[in-house]
N, C-alpha and C positions, 0 to 999 in steps of 0.2 A: 207478344203475338205468337201463337203456335205455328209451327212450320206448316202444318196442314192448311190452316187458314191463309197464311202468307202465300203458299204455293197456289191455292185455288185462285186468289186474287191476281197473281202474276201470270196465270195461265189463260187469261181472257183471250178470246179469239182475235179481237182487234183492239187497238189502243182506244181508250176512252178520252173524251174531251169535255172539259167543263163548259156548260152552256145553261144559263138560266133563261127559261122561256115557259110560257103557259102552253099547255096542250089540252086537247079534248080527247077523252077516252070514250069509246062507244062499245060497251059490253053487249053481248047478245041479249036481246029482250029488254034492254033498258029503254025507257020512254024518252029520256033526255041524255044529253052528253054529260059526262062527269069531267069536271075541271081538275087538272093536276099540274104540278110544277116540275118541269124537267130540270134535273141536276147535272147529269152527264149523258153523253151519247157516243155511240160508235156505229160502225157498219153492222154489227151483229145485235145491238140492242141499246137500252137506255135504263137509267134509274130515275124513277118518278116519286115525288112526294104527293100524297093524296090523303085527305081525311076519309075517303070512301074505301072500305076494305073490299077488294076484288079478289076472289079466291085464286089460289095457286092453280096453274094449268088452264086458266080461262083464256080463250082466244078472244081478242078484241081488236078494234081499229084504233089507231093512234093518229090524230090529226095535228100536225105541227105547223103552226103559222108564225113566220117571222116577217120582218120588214122586207127581207130579201127573197123568201120563197115559201111555198106551201108543199108539204109532203103528207100524203095520206097512206098510212102503212098498216099492215096486219102484223100482229105479234101475239105472244103467249106470255102470261105471267109465270115466271120461273121461280121467283122467290119473293117472300114477304117478310118485312121486319116491322118494328114499331114505328118507323118513320115513313115507310113507303113500300115500293115494289120494284123488282128488277124485271124488265121485259126483254124477251128475245124476239127480234124482228124475224118474220118468216118471208115476207115479200111486200112489195108495194101494191096498192090497189091497181095501179097501172105501171107500165114500164117507166113512164115519165116520172112518176112519184119516186121510184127507186133511184132514178138518175138525179133527182133533186136531193135525195139523201146523200148520195155520193158526192155531189157538188158541195153540200154543206160540210161534210167531213173533210174534204180537200181544203176548203177555206179555213176550217178550224186548225187543221194540221199546219198550214202555212203561218198561222199566228202563234203557234207553240202553246196552245191551250191544253195540252195533254194532262190528264189527271194522274197524279202520282199516288200509289198505294203504299 
């Protein structure tokens, strides 16, 4: 692995945690939600696998539903690869949605589910 790639992965703003869950993506102008699979998540973003190609720099809503919580977040597609996309969160639809994300990350941190690169 090149030092440039390794450095970029190690410089993530927040630790990422493994979490397999289904999410709904709502790109602007879409008539229906796009389903995607969440692979990992942090306070600053997530990585999703999706068969639908959403262009880089697209702003979209990400709706995360688990048995424990629901968080409705805004984000921007920052990178695409053959398997999916990296999303940077910008804010929650409401303050409570962002608090739900913080609660989820705290719970994942306590289980030690941090993703290693």
